[in-house]
C-alpha positions, 0 to 999 in steps of 0.5 A: 499499499502507498499513501501516495498513489492513494493522494494523486487519486484523489486529487484526479478526481476532485479535477475531474468532477465539477461541485454542484450545489444544491437547495433542499426542501424539507417540507415543501419549503427551502431549507435556509438554517439548520436542519434542526433549527427548520424542524423545530420551527415547523413543529417536526420532531427530528426522532422521527425521519424527515423527508427532504427533497434535493435538487441542482441550486439555481446559479446567479446570473452571469455577468456579461461585460461590464457595466459603465463606470460611474464616477465617485460622486454619484451615490443613488441613481432612479429611473421614475416618470421617463426621469433619470434622477442622480445625487452624491455627495 
């Protein structure tokens, strides 16, 4: 048994397999808390089996190019009633 070979196999697996984020549903609600906290909030007991559903998480949209750079003095912009309003310091 050679420990070095095992470590290199793990490195190769990590390079080949992409990381896929998942979201989880508990009682048809998106799980955003630790499981025990979410179960308690829903009135469920962790002493019994809980049914979770998992699915690939939606990733945020990727930026395509850069947005227009605004001068540092502009702090806020608002479009209202066909007019563009800006304010700054």
